[in-house]
VOPA-961541 format. One record per residue: residue in three letters; x negated, y, z negated of N, C-alpha, C, O in turn; residue number from 1. Coordinates in steps of 0.1 Angstrom, whole numbers, plus 5000, padded with zeros to 4 digits. Last residue first. Layout:
// VOPA-961541
code|n_c1|n_c2|n_c3|ca_c1|ca_c2|ca_c3|c_c1|c_c2|c_c3|o_c1|o_c2|o_c3|pos
ALA|X|Y|Z|X|Y|Z|X|Y|Z|X|Y|Z|NUM
...
END
This chain:
// VOPA-961541
code|n_c1|n_c2|n_c3|ca_c1|ca_c2|ca_c3|c_c1|c_c2|c_c3|o_c1|o_c2|o_c3|pos
THR|5229|4756|4940|5236|4747|4932|5248|4752|4924|5255|4745|4916|290
GLU|5221|4781|4949|5227|4773|4959|5235|4760|4949|5246|4757|4952|289
LYS|5205|4788|4923|5215|4796|4930|5225|4789|4940|5237|4793|4940|288
GLN|5186|4769|4922|5196|4771|4912|5207|4779|4917|5219|4775|4913|287
GLN|5172|4775|4948|5179|4760|4945|5189|4761|4935|5200|4756|4937|286
VAL|5165|4799|4942|5172|4797|4955|5180|4785|4953|5192|4785|4955|285
ASN|5146|4794|4918|5159|4804|4919|5167|4802|4930|5179|4805|4927|284
GLY|5126|4778|4932|5135|4773|4920|5146|4780|4917|5156|4774|4914|283
LEU|5115|4796|4946|5122|4785|4952|5131|4780|4942|5143|4779|4945|282
LYS|5106|4811|4930|5115|4819|4939|5125|4807|4944|5137|4807|4945|281
LYS|5087|4795|4916|5095|4802|4909|5107|4807|4917|5118|4807|4911|280
ARG|5070|4790|4936|5074|4780|4932|5087|4785|4924|5097|4779|4926|279
LEU|5060|4816|4944|5067|4808|4953|5074|4799|4945|5087|4799|4948|278
LYS|5042|4822|4920|5056|4830|4924|5063|4823|4935|5076|4825|4935|277
GLN|5023|4804|4925|5032|4803|4912|5043|4810|4914|5054|4805|4911|276
GLU|5012|4813|4948|5020|4800|4948|5029|4798|4935|5039|4791|4935|275
PHE|5002|4834|4937|5010|4835|4949|5018|4824|4949|5030|4825|4949|274
PRO|4983|4828|4918|4994|4836|4914|5006|4836|4920|5017|4836|4915|273
ALA|4965|4812|4939|4972|4807|4927|4982|4814|4920|4991|4807|4915|272
LEU|4956|4833|4955|4963|4823|4960|4970|4815|4951|4981|4810|4955|271
PHE|4943|4851|4938|4951|4855|4945|4961|4844|4949|4973|4845|4947|270
ASN|4919|4839|4921|4927|4852|4919|4939|4857|4925|4946|4865|4920|269
ARG|4914|4814|4933|4918|4816|4920|4925|4828|4916|4935|4828|4909|268
GLU|4912|4818|4963|4922|4811|4956|4923|4811|4944|4935|4809|4940|267
TRP|4892|4838|4958|4906|4845|4967|4913|4834|4961|4922|4837|4953|266
ALA|4871|4824|4951|4874|4837|4944|4889|4838|4946|4897|4839|4936|265
GLN|4867|4805|4971|4871|4801|4958|4874|4811|4949|4878|4808|4938|264
ARG|4860|4821|4992|4875|4813|4994|4877|4809|4980|4889|4811|4976|263
LYS|4835|4832|4985|4848|4841|4988|4858|4833|4988|4868|4839|4982|262
ASP|4821|4808|4985|4824|4815|4972|4836|4826|4973|4844|4828|4964|261
ALA|4824|4798|5011|4829|4791|5002|4830|4801|4987|4840|4801|4980|260
PRO|4835|4821|5037|4824|4816|5028|4829|4809|5017|4839|4814|5012|259
ALA|4862|4807|5057|4855|4818|5050|4846|4809|5042|4847|4797|5040|258
THR|4880|4789|5072|4863|4790|5076|4856|4803|5067|4845|4808|5072|257
ALA|4904|4795|5059|4899|4778|5062|4884|4778|5063|4877|4770|5058|256
TYR|4914|4818|5055|4902|4814|5047|4898|4801|5048|4890|4795|5040|255
ILE|4934|4820|5075|4921|4829|5075|4911|4825|5065|4900|4830|5067|254
GLY|4950|4798|5065|4946|4799|5077|4932|4808|5078|4922|4803|5082|253
LYS|4960|4811|5042|4951|4798|5040|4945|4796|5054|4934|4791|5053|252
ALA|4975|4832|5051|4962|4836|5044|4953|4823|5043|4941|4824|5043|251
ALA|4997|4816|5062|4989|4823|5072|4976|4827|5064|4965|4826|5071|250
GLU|5008|4807|5039|5000|4796|5052|4993|4804|5061|4983|4799|5067|249
ILE|5016|4828|5026|5006|4822|5021|4999|4811|5030|4987|4808|5029|248
GLY|5034|4839|5043|5023|4845|5040|5011|4838|5035|4999|4840|5039|247
ARG|5055|4819|5042|5047|4819|5055|5036|4830|5053|5027|4830|5062|246
ARG|5062|4818|5018|5057|4807|5022|5050|4810|5034|5039|4804|5037|245
LEU|5071|4845|5013|5060|4841|5006|5053|4828|5012|5041|4827|5012|244
SER|5094|4843|5032|5084|4852|5033|5072|4847|5027|5063|4844|5035|243
GLU|5109|4825|5019|5104|4822|5029|5093|4831|5033|5083|4826|5039|242
ALA|5116|4841|4993|5107|4829|4991|5104|4821|5007|5098|4810|5006|241
LYS|5129|4863|5008|5117|4864|4998|5110|4851|4996|5097|4850|4997|240
HIS|5152|4848|5017|5142|4854|5026|5130|4858|5019|5120|4856|5025|239
SER|5165|4841|4993|5157|4830|5002|5149|4836|5013|5141|4829|5019|238
PRO|5170|4869|4982|5161|4859|4976|5158|4847|4984|5146|4843|4982|237
ASP|5171|4894|5005|5177|4882|5000|5167|4873|4996|5157|4869|5002|236
ALA|5161|4928|4997|5160|4916|5007|5167|4905|4999|5169|4906|4987|235
SER|5157|4950|4980|5171|4949|4986|5171|4934|4997|5181|4931|5003|234
PHE|5130|4952|4974|5142|4951|4963|5156|4945|4969|5163|4937|4963|233
LEU|5116|4958|5000|5115|4943|4991|5126|4942|4979|5130|4931|4975|232
TYR|5128|4980|5009|5129|4967|5017|5126|4956|5008|5133|4946|5009|231
SER|5146|4999|4984|5137|4997|4992|5137|4982|4999|5145|4974|4995|230
ARG|5167|5004|4968|5173|5004|4981|5161|4998|4989|5164|4993|5000|229
PRO|5154|5010|4942|5160|4997|4942|5167|4995|4958|5173|4984|4959|228
ASN|5125|5026|4939|5135|5026|4948|5143|5011|4949|5139|5003|4957|227
PRO|5101|5036|4920|5109|5023|4922|5123|5024|4926|5132|5023|4918|226
TYR|5075|5050|4935|5088|5054|4931|5097|5041|4931|5100|5037|4942|225
TYR|5042|5056|4927|5051|5047|4930|5064|5050|4928|5066|5053|4917|224
PHE|5018|5080|4935|5030|5080|4928|5038|5067|4935|5040|5067|4947|223
TYR|4983|5077|4931|4996|5077|4939|5008|5075|4931|5007|5069|4920|222
LEU|4961|5081|4915|4961|5089|4927|4974|5088|4936|4977|5096|4945|221
PRO|4948|5075|4885|4962|5073|4892|4964|5083|4904|4970|5094|4901|220
LEU|4914|5059|4888|4924|5072|4889|4938|5068|4894|4940|5061|4903|219
ASN|4891|5046|4889|4901|5043|4879|4909|5056|4875|4910|5061|4864|218
LEU|4876|5037|4919|4881|5046|4911|4894|5045|4902|4905|5044|4906|217
ILE|4853|5017|4935|4867|5016|4928|4866|5030|4917|4857|5032|4909|216
THR|4840|5013|4966|4839|5023|4955|4853|5020|4947|4863|5019|4954|215
CYS|4822|4988|4985|4836|4992|4980|4835|5001|4967|4828|4996|4958|214
ARG|4806|4976|5013|4806|4981|5002|4819|4989|4999|4825|4995|5007|213
GLY|4825|4957|5034|4810|4957|5028|4809|4962|5016|4812|4954|5007|212
MET|4854|4937|5043|4849|4947|5033|4831|4947|5031|4825|4938|5026|211
ARG|4864|4915|5055|4859|4925|5061|4853|4938|5055|4849|4948|5061|210
LEU|4878|4902|5035|4865|4895|5039|4860|4905|5049|4848|4903|5051|209
MET|4899|4920|5027|4888|4918|5018|4877|4910|5024|4865|4910|5019|208
VAL|4916|4916|5051|4908|4928|5049|4896|4924|5039|4885|4926|5043|207
GLU|4930|4895|5045|4920|4894|5055|4910|4904|5056|4899|4902|5060|206
SER|4942|4900|5021|4938|4888|5019|4925|4888|5032|4913|4884|5031|205
TRP|4960|4920|5030|4950|4922|5021|4938|4911|5022|4926|4914|5023|204
TRP|4976|4906|5047|4969|4914|5052|4958|4919|5044|4948|4924|5050|203
PRO|4989|4884|5030|4978|4880|5040|4973|4892|5046|4962|4889|5051|202
PHE|5000|4907|5012|4991|4894|5007|4986|4889|5021|4974|4892|5021|201
ASP|5019|4926|5024|5007|4930|5019|4998|4917|5018|4987|4918|5024|200
GLU|5042|4912|5029|5033|4914|5039|5019|4919|5035|5009|4918|5042|199
TYR|5063|4908|5012|5052|4904|5006|5040|4905|5019|5029|4899|5018|198
ASN|5088|4897|5038|5084|4906|5028|5070|4901|5021|5065|4890|5024|197
ILE|5086|4898|5075|5085|4890|5064|5083|4902|5050|5078|4913|5052|196
GLY|5085|4911|5101|5098|4903|5096|5098|4894|5083|5106|4886|5080|195
PRO|5052|4907|5110|5065|4910|5112|5075|4901|5105|5074|4889|5103|194
ILE|5022|4908|5094|5033|4897|5100|5046|4903|5100|5051|4905|5088|193
PHE|5000|4933|5104|5008|4927|5095|5017|4918|5101|5021|4920|5112|192
GLN|4967|4928|5117|4980|4930|5117|4989|4926|5106|4985|4917|5099|191
VAL|4936|4945|5119|4943|4936|5112|4958|4936|5112|4963|4947|5107|190
ASP|4923|4964|5136|4931|4953|5142|4936|4942|5133|4941|4931|5137|189
ARG|4915|4982|5116|4922|4988|5127|4933|4973|5133|4945|4973|5135|188
VAL|4897|4976|5100|4911|4973|5095|4919|4974|5104|4930|4969|5104|187
ALA|4872|4990|5103|4871|4975|5095|4886|4969|5094|4888|4958|5088|186
TYR|4876|5016|5113|4872|5004|5121|4872|4989|5118|4873|4979|5125|185
THR|4888|5031|5092|4894|5027|5102|4890|5015|5110|4897|5006|5113|184
LYS|4882|5023|5057|4874|5027|5070|4881|5022|5083|4881|5010|5085|183
TYR|4908|5031|5034|4899|5023|5043|4893|5027|5055|4899|5035|5063|182
MET|4918|5035|5004|4916|5042|5016|4907|5032|5025|4898|5027|5018|181
CYS|4945|5019|4985|4930|5020|4988|4932|5030|5001|4943|5033|5006|180
ARG|4971|5013|4977|4965|5015|4968|4948|5018|4972|4939|5019|4964|179
TRP|4987|5004|5000|4987|5018|4995|4977|5023|4986|4974|5035|4985|178
VAL|4994|4979|5000|4981|4983|5010|4978|4998|5007|4967|5002|5010|177
GLN|4988|4957|4971|4996|4967|4978|4986|4976|4987|4975|4980|4983|176
CYS|4977|4936|4959|4975|4938|4972|4983|4949|4978|4984|4950|4990|175
HIS|4964|4936|4922|4976|4932|4932|4970|4939|4947|4960|4946|4947|174
LYS|4939|4958|4910|4948|4948|4909|4959|4948|4921|4962|4957|4927|173
VAL|4907|4962|4908|4917|4963|4919|4929|4953|4920|4930|4943|4928|172
ALA|4896|4968|4876|4901|4958|4885|4909|4962|4895|4920|4967|4891|171
TRP|4883|4986|4859|4880|4988|4873|4885|4976|4883|4880|4974|4894|170
ARG|4895|4980|4835|4890|4994|4840|4889|4996|4855|4893|5006|4862|169
ARG|4893|4954|4832|4903|4961|4835|4904|4973|4841|4911|4976|4850|168
ASP|4868|4932|4842|4869|4945|4833|4881|4952|4840|4880|4956|4851|167
ILE|4879|4899|4846|4875|4913|4852|4876|4924|4843|4886|4926|4837|166
ASP|4887|4878|4837|4874|4876|4838|4869|4887|4847|4859|4887|4853|165
ARG|4915|4880|4832|4905|4876|4820|4891|4879|4823|4883|4882|4814|164
PRO|4938|4905|4842|4928|4893|4844|4919|4893|4832|4917|4903|4825|163
ARG|4968|4911|4842|4958|4911|4828|4947|4902|4831|4945|4892|4824|162
SER|4980|4908|4866|4980|4920|4855|4971|4923|4847|4966|4935|4846|161
TYR|4965|4893|4892|4969|4893|4880|4969|4905|4872|4959|4912|4871|160
GLU|4952|4894|4916|4966|4896|4915|4970|4896|4900|4981|4900|4899|159
THR|4921|4910|4919|4930|4901|4913|4945|4903|4914|4949|4914|4914|158
ALA|4886|4924|4925|4902|4922|4929|4908|4910|4925|4903|4899|4927|157
TYR|4859|4922|4919|4869|4929|4911|4886|4927|4914|4895|4930|4906|156
ALA|4847|4904|4935|4845|4902|4919|4853|4912|4911|4855|4911|4899|155
PHE|4853|4908|4960|4861|4896|4955|4858|4894|4939|4864|4886|4931|154
ILE|4840|4929|4968|4851|4932|4965|4859|4920|4957|4869|4923|4950|153
ASN|4807|4934|4967|4816|4920|4967|4827|4925|4958|4827|4927|4946|152
ASP|4793|4954|4963|4792|4949|4979|4802|4936|4977|4803|4929|4986|151
THR|4806|4984|4944|4803|4971|4947|4800|4965|4959|4804|4972|4968|150
THR|4807|5011|4921|4805|5007|4934|4802|4991|4935|4795|4986|4926|149
VAL|4829|5029|4901|4820|5018|4903|4819|5014|4917|4829|5013|4924|148
TYR|4833|5060|4886|4835|5050|4894|4825|5038|4894|4815|5038|4887|147
PRO|4845|5089|4869|4837|5078|4868|4842|5069|4881|4853|5071|4886|146
PRO|4850|5124|4888|4856|5110|4881|4847|5098|4879|4840|5097|4889|145
ASN|4846|5153|4884|4835|5141|4886|4839|5130|4881|4834|5126|4870|144
SER|4873|5163|4887|4861|5170|4890|4852|5157|4893|4851|5152|4905|143
TYR|4909|5164|4887|4897|5156|4883|4884|5164|4891|4887|5172|4900|142
PHE|4941|5173|4873|4930|5174|4886|4918|5170|4879|4915|5173|4867|141
ARG|4973|5159|4868|4960|5160|4860|4949|5163|4872|4949|5155|4881|140
TYR|5006|5165|4873|4993|5161|4879|4983|5165|4870|4985|5176|4864|139
HIS|5036|5151|4869|5026|5161|4861|5011|5158|4867|5006|5147|4864|138
PRO|5067|5148|4884|5054|5146|4883|5046|5156|4875|5049|5168|4876|137
THR|5099|5146|4872|5089|5155|4876|5075|5152|4873|5072|5151|4861|136
PRO|5121|5119|4876|5111|5125|4869|5104|5134|4877|5103|5132|4889|135
ASP|5154|5120|4889|5141|5116|4891|5133|5125|4883|5136|5137|4883|134
GLY|5181|5122|4866|5175|5124|4879|5162|5119|4877|5158|5114|4866|133
LEU|5198|5093|4851|5193|5104|4850|5188|5109|4863|5189|5101|4872|132
HIS|5209|5066|4840|5216|5075|4850|5211|5091|4852|5219|5100|4856|131
LEU|5194|5052|4828|5201|5062|4819|5210|5071|4830|5216|5081|4827|130
PHE|5177|5039|4847|5187|5030|4837|5198|5040|4829|5209|5035|4825|129
HIS|5164|5060|4856|5173|5051|4863|5185|5046|4856|5197|5047|4859|128
ARG|5147|5064|4835|5158|5074|4840|5168|5070|4849|5179|5075|4849|127
VAL|5131|5043|4834|5141|5046|4822|5152|5056|4827|5164|5056|4823|126
LEU|5120|5046|4859|5127|5034|4854|5137|5034|4846|5148|5029|4847|125
GLY|5104|5067|4854|5114|5067|4866|5125|5056|4866|5136|5057|4871|124
ILE|5087|5060|4835|5098|5071|4831|5108|5070|4842|5120|5073|4839|123
THR|5072|5042|4849|5080|5037|4837|5091|5049|4835|5103|5046|4835|122
ARG|5060|5059|4871|5070|5049|4873|5078|5044|4862|5090|5042|4864|121
TYR|5047|5077|4854|5056|5081|4862|5067|5072|4866|5079|5074|4865|120
LEU|5027|5059|4841|5040|5068|4834|5049|5073|4843|5060|5073|4838|119
ARG|5012|5049|4863|5021|5040|4857|5032|5048|4848|5044|5045|4849|118
ASP|5000|5060|4893|5008|5064|4880|5018|5056|4873|5030|5056|4876|117
TYR|4977|5036|4907|4990|5044|4907|4995|5050|4894|4993|5044|4883|116
THR|4944|5036|4915|4956|5030|4910|4968|5040|4912|4968|5051|4917|115
PHE|4919|5029|4944|4925|5038|4931|4938|5029|4925|4941|5018|4930|114
ALA|4891|5024|4963|4903|5018|4957|4908|5026|4945|4899|5029|4936|113
VAL|4880|5025|4995|4878|5033|4979|4892|5028|4974|4903|5029|4980|112
LEU|4856|5008|5016|4872|5008|5010|4869|5016|4999|4859|5014|4992|111
ASP|4833|5012|5026|4844|5007|5036|4856|5008|5032|4866|5010|5039|110
SER|4811|5037|5017|4820|5026|5015|4830|5024|5026|4834|5033|5033|109
GLY|4788|5053|5011|4789|5046|5022|4797|5035|5021|4793|5024|5024|108
ASP|4792|5069|4987|4784|5057|4986|4785|5048|5001|4782|5036|5000|107
ARG|4796|5094|4999|4786|5094|4988|4781|5082|4989|4769|5080|4990|106
VAL|4818|5089|5012|4807|5097|5019|4797|5092|5011|4789|5085|5017|105
ALA|4837|5077|4996|4832|5069|5007|4823|5075|5014|4818|5069|5024|104
ALA|4841|5100|4975|4833|5086|4971|4828|5079|4984|4817|5075|4985|103
GLN|4852|5118|4993|4839|5122|4986|4832|5110|4980|4819|5108|4980|102
LEU|4876|5105|5000|4867|5109|5010|4852|5110|5004|4842|5104|5009|101
CYS|4888|5104|4975|4884|5093|4982|4873|5094|4991|4863|5086|4991|100
LEU|4890|5132|4968|4885|5123|4960|4880|5109|4967|4869|5103|4965|99
ALA|4907|5142|4989|4893|5148|4988|4885|5138|4977|4873|5138|4979|98
MET|4931|5124|4991|4920|5123|5001|4909|5131|5000|4900|5128|5007|97
LEU|4941|5133|4963|4937|5118|4966|4928|5117|4980|4919|5108|4981|96
GLN|4949|5155|4950|4935|5151|4954|4932|5137|4959|4920|5132|4959|95
PRO|4976|5155|4948|4971|5165|4957|4956|5161|4959|4950|5164|4970|94
HIS|4989|5118|4949|4983|5132|4941|4977|5140|4951|4973|5136|4962|93
LEU|5018|5113|4970|5003|5113|4969|4998|5122|4957|5003|5133|4956|92
PHE|5049|5090|4967|5042|5106|4973|5026|5103|4965|5024|5093|4958|91
ASP|5077|5072|4980|5066|5074|4973|5058|5088|4976|5061|5096|4985|90
ASP|5090|5064|5003|5099|5067|4990|5089|5074|4980|5094|5081|4972|89
ALA|5074|5058|5024|5082|5071|5025|5089|5075|5013|5094|5087|5012|88
ASP|5041|5048|5016|5053|5046|5018|5063|5058|5017|5061|5067|5009|87
LEU|5011|5055|5030|5020|5059|5022|5035|5056|5025|5040|5061|5035|86
PHE|4977|5045|5036|4990|5043|5037|4998|5049|5027|4994|5049|5016|85
VAL|4948|5057|5051|4957|5057|5041|4971|5054|5043|4977|5059|5052|84
LEU|4918|5056|5067|4932|5052|5068|4937|5049|5054|4931|5041|5046|83
TYR|4892|5074|5085|4898|5066|5075|4911|5066|5075|4917|5073|5083|82
GLU|4888|5087|5108|4878|5078|5105|4881|5070|5092|4873|5061|5089|81
GLY|4919|5089|5131|4908|5094|5119|4899|5083|5114|4902|5071|5116|80
ARG|4937|5080|5146|4926|5088|5153|4915|5090|5143|4904|5093|5146|79
ILE|4963|5057|5151|4955|5067|5145|4943|5069|5149|4937|5060|5155|78
LEU|4979|5042|5167|4980|5057|5170|4970|5065|5161|4967|5076|5163|77
LYS|4982|5019|5158|4977|5020|5170|4976|5033|5176|4974|5034|5188|76
MET|4994|5023|5131|4979|5020|5131|4972|5020|5146|4960|5021|5148|75
GLY|5022|5024|5138|5014|5034|5134|4999|5034|5135|4993|5043|5140|74
ALA|5027|4997|5144|5028|5007|5154|5019|5018|5151|5009|5021|5158|73
ASN|5022|4984|5119|5015|4980|5131|5016|4990|5141|5005|4993|5147|72
ARG|5043|4995|5104|5028|4998|5101|5018|4997|5115|5010|5005|5119|71
ALA|5068|4985|5118|5063|5000|5115|5049|5004|5114|5044|5013|5120|70
ASP|5060|4959|5113|5063|4963|5126|5059|4977|5127|5050|4981|5133|69
SER|5066|4958|5085|5054|4954|5092|5052|4959|5104|5041|4963|5107|68
LEU|5092|4967|5083|5081|4974|5075|5066|4971|5081|5056|4979|5082|67
GLY|5113|4965|5111|5109|4963|5097|5097|4970|5094|5091|4977|5102|66
GLY|5121|4976|5134|5116|4961|5135|5111|4958|5122|5105|4947|5120|65
ASN|5143|4996|5154|5141|4990|5141|5135|4977|5141|5140|4968|5146|64
GLN|5126|5013|5179|5137|5003|5175|5134|4996|5162|5123|4991|5159|63
LYS|5110|5046|5171|5111|5032|5177|5124|5023|5172|5131|5026|5162|62
HIS|5093|5075|5173|5105|5068|5170|5104|5056|5178|5099|5055|5189|61
LEU|5066|5091|5157|5070|5079|5168|5083|5075|5163|5085|5071|5151|60
VAL|5051|5122|5153|5061|5114|5149|5064|5100|5161|5063|5102|5173|59
ARG|5026|5137|5134|5029|5131|5147|5040|5120|5146|5038|5111|5138|58
PHE|5013|5164|5119|5023|5156|5118|5028|5148|5134|5031|5154|5144|57
ARG|4998|5187|5124|4991|5173|5122|5000|5162|5117|4995|5153|5111|56
ARG|5014|5208|5134|5010|5195|5142|5002|5186|5139|4998|5177|5147|55
ASP|5041|5216|5114|5025|5215|5114|5024|5205|5123|5030|5194|5121|54
ARG|5066|5220|5122|5062|5227|5111|5045|5228|5114|5038|5238|5115|53
ARG|5073|5200|5138|5075|5213|5143|5067|5224|5135|5063|5234|5140|52
ALA|5070|5181|5119|5060|5180|5132|5061|5194|5139|5051|5199|5144|51
TYR|5092|5185|5102|5080|5186|5096|5069|5186|5111|5060|5194|5111|50
GLN|5113|5178|5119|5110|5192|5116|5095|5195|5109|5089|5205|5111|49
GLU|5109|5152|5125|5108|5161|5136|5105|5173|5129|5095|5179|5132|48
ALA|5113|5139|5100|5102|5140|5103|5099|5149|5116|5087|5153|5117|47
ILE|5144|5147|5100|5133|5156|5089|5119|5154|5094|5112|5164|5093|46
SER|5151|5129|5118|5154|5144|5122|5143|5154|5112|5136|5164|5115|45
GLY|5149|5106|5108|5139|5109|5118|5143|5126|5123|5135|5132|5131|44
SER|5166|5108|5084|5151|5107|5083|5144|5110|5094|5133|5116|5093|43
LEU|5194|5108|5083|5187|5121|5089|5169|5121|5090|5162|5130|5094|42
ASP|5199|5074|5094|5206|5089|5086|5194|5098|5092|5188|5096|5103|41
THR|5192|5054|5106|5205|5057|5108|5209|5069|5104|5219|5075|5108|40
SER|5159|5046|5121|5164|5050|5110|5180|5057|5115|5182|5063|5126|39
GLY|5137|5033|5136|5150|5032|5139|5159|5036|5128|5168|5028|5126|38
ASP|5115|5041|5120|5118|5027|5124|5132|5028|5126|5139|5023|5117|37
ASP|5094|5064|5128|5107|5063|5122|5112|5049|5129|5112|5047|5141|36
VAL|5065|5070|5114|5069|5060|5123|5085|5060|5120|5087|5056|5108|35
LEU|5039|5096|5114|5054|5093|5108|5063|5082|5118|5067|5086|5129|34
ILE|5009|5098|5108|5014|5094|5122|5028|5089|5114|5027|5079|5107|33
ALA|4989|5127|5101|5000|5117|5095|5007|5112|5106|5010|5121|5115|32
GLU|4957|5138|5096|4970|5135|5106|4978|5124|5100|4974|5114|5095|31
TRP|4932|5160|5082|4940|5148|5082|4951|5149|5095|4952|5159|5102|30
ASP|4918|5180|5066|4912|5175|5079|4921|5161|5079|4915|5151|5076|29
LYS|4919|5190|5040|4929|5193|5049|4927|5189|5065|4934|5194|5074|28
HIS|4924|5182|5006|4916|5181|5017|4926|5185|5029|4939|5183|5027|27
THR|4942|5187|4988|4932|5197|4991|4924|5195|5001|4917|5204|5006|26
GLN|4975|5183|5000|4965|5178|4999|4954|5188|4997|4955|5199|5003|25
SER|5004|5192|5007|4997|5197|4995|4981|5193|4992|4975|5198|4982|24
LEU|5011|5175|5028|5007|5190|5031|5003|5198|5019|4998|5209|5020|23
ILE|5016|5153|5015|5005|5153|5024|5001|5166|5027|4990|5169|5030|22
SER|5039|5162|4998|5026|5155|4993|5015|5156|5000|5004|5161|4995|21
ASP|5058|5166|5018|5051|5175|5010|5039|5174|5005|5030|5182|5007|20
LEU|5064|5139|5022|5057|5147|5032|5049|5158|5027|5037|5161|5029|19
ALA|5075|5130|5002|5065|5122|5007|5056|5131|5015|5044|5130|5016|18
ARG|5096|5148|4999|5087|5147|4990|5074|5140|4994|5063|5144|4989|17
PRO|5113|5142|5024|5106|5155|5022|5093|5154|5013|5082|5158|5016|16
LEU|5120|5115|5018|5111|5118|5027|5104|5132|5024|5092|5134|5023|15
PHE|5142|5108|5001|5129|5107|4994|5117|5114|5007|5106|5118|5003|14
ARG|5166|5109|5017|5167|5117|5000|5149|5118|4997|5145|5128|4990|13
GLU|5160|5096|5038|5163|5110|5040|5162|5117|5027|5157|5128|5026|12
VAL|5154|5068|5045|5147|5077|5035|5151|5092|5032|5144|5099|5024|11
ASN|5155|5051|5068|5168|5056|5059|5162|5059|5048|5165|5052|5038|10
TYR|5122|5044|5072|5138|5038|5074|5147|5041|5064|5147|5036|5053|9
ILE|5092|5049|5081|5103|5054|5075|5113|5044|5080|5112|5038|5090|8
PRO|5055|5047|5073|5067|5038|5080|5080|5047|5073|5079|5051|5061|7
VAL|5027|5065|5077|5041|5068|5068|5051|5058|5075|5056|5064|5085|6
VAL|4996|5067|5077|5005|5060|5082|5020|5060|5074|5021|5053|5064|5
VAL|4969|5091|5078|4980|5085|5068|4992|5080|5079|4996|5087|5088|4
SER|4935|5093|5085|4950|5092|5092|4958|5089|5080|4952|5083|5071|3
ILE|4908|5118|5081|4917|5109|5076|4932|5108|5084|4939|5117|5087|2
MET|4897|5134|5098|4887|5126|5088|4896|5115|5087|4893|5104|5092|1
END
């Protein structure tokens, strides 16, 4: 029923935790596509160990091409009716698949949105600052969680952390690809732009146009780990700025022919804050060069 795409690059420290979180799912009908993107540490070997342990893990070894390229390669192999993304330094709540699948089937949804555990992220940042070990997650289990269904994801999705016009309890904030479960048929052919940071922005922008009914769960089902060596955090500032520019231009092209109401909502809630972010990054680059 559910395919999980896991891009992997030099994450030997974190990978077992990520893969164990897949094994720990209360829903058991899944496959995990582990895309080893040319790792030079033991990540590839760890992935193979899990594949030998459980045939639901499938490993693809490829030449390094970056996060977008790894996700694109993994999406070509998925067989599940639904799709979930997991970054290899993060991990999943044990009920993520079960709760999302329940909601998708109940509501006939193309997308089920959830949020991440902000307490874990905050504690992790504090412990990093104090040079302490990683925090231990504390799982709360859910039976009948509240939810909202909508046929207009544009009325709930925003890049703003504190949206004014959207009920914060149900706001689908930011465009990280890992904060939703998707109906595979709706997103399989939406490609990530290779070689850029902020690849989530143009991808999510196109995905929103393809969504019919959506379910929003205000539940922290994903554990985001603030890894200072991640692809985004370790990138050069000038590359980040150029990535933003390319992503914005690509997304503008997608929305050039979009319905007016959806284009206006996207421009207000996603394009405007990303253009503001680009101006800030260009200013930082110019200041550094000066």
